[in-house]
C-alpha positions in Angstrom: 125.2 84.9 75.4 125.8 80.9 75.5 123.0 78.9 74.0 121.1 77.7 76.7 121.1 73.4 76.9 117.6 72.0 76.8 114.9 70.7 74.9 114.1 73.5 71.9 110.9 74.8 73.2 112.2 74.6 76.8 115.7 76.5 75.5 113.6 79.0 73.8 111.4 79.9 76.7 114.6 79.9 79.1 116.5 82.1 77.1 113.5 84.5 76.9 113.5 84.5 80.6 117.2 85.4 80.8 117.2 88.0 78.2 114.4 89.6 80.1 116.4 89.4 83.3 120.0 90.8 82.0 117.9 93.5 80.3 116.2 94.2 83.8 119.6 93.8 85.5 120.9 96.6 83.1 117.9 99.1 83.9 118.4 98.3 87.8 122.3 99.2 87.5 121.3 102.8 85.4 119.9 103.5 89.0 123.1 102.7 91.1 126.4 104.6 92.0 129.6 102.9 90.8 129.8 100.1 93.2 126.1 99.1 92.7 126.7 99.0 89.1 129.9 97.0 89.7 127.7 94.4 91.8 125.0 94.2 88.9 127.9 93.1 86.5 129.3 90.6 89.1 125.8 89.1 89.4 124.8 89.1 85.5 128.3 87.0 85.3 127.5 84.7 87.9 124.1 84.0 86.4 125.2 83.7 82.8 127.1 80.6 83.6 124.0 79.0 84.1 123.5 77.4 80.6 120.7 75.0 81.5 117.5 75.9 80.5 115.8 74.1 83.2 117.5 76.1 85.8 116.5 79.7 84.3 112.9 77.9 84.2 113.0 76.5 87.9 114.5 80.3 89.1 112.2 82.4 87.0 110.4 83.7 90.4 113.8 84.5 91.8 114.4 87.2 89.3 111.8 89.7 90.3 113.8 91.8 92.7 117.4 92.4 93.9 117.3 90.6 97.1 115.9 87.5 95.3 118.2 87.3 92.8 120.9 87.8 95.3 119.7 84.6 97.2 120.3 82.8 94.1 124.1 83.5 93.4 126.8 81.5 94.0 128.6 82.2 97.6 132.0 83.4 96.0 129.7 86.0 94.0 127.7 87.1 97.0 131.0 87.6 98.8 132.4 89.8 96.0 129.1 91.9 96.3 129.1 92.1 99.6 132.6 93.5 99.7 131.5 96.4 97.6 128.8 97.5 100.2 131.7 97.9 102.9 
């Protein structure tokens, strides 16, 4: 994973949030079928494009459920995940 941009303390805090989120998504993917696993991988790829520590800190409450995570993804990522549901 890329180093997060921001002050040292904020970047360290955000790195913990990001690491926990990625671990939670990995655990969640284990419960899904192949399409679900692919959806999680697509979501993780989108989330990892955010390298600003402040973004991770500002969105920490959104990482608590799949629906919340889906809401903060890019439109292109949402469309790719929606295509897997069909």
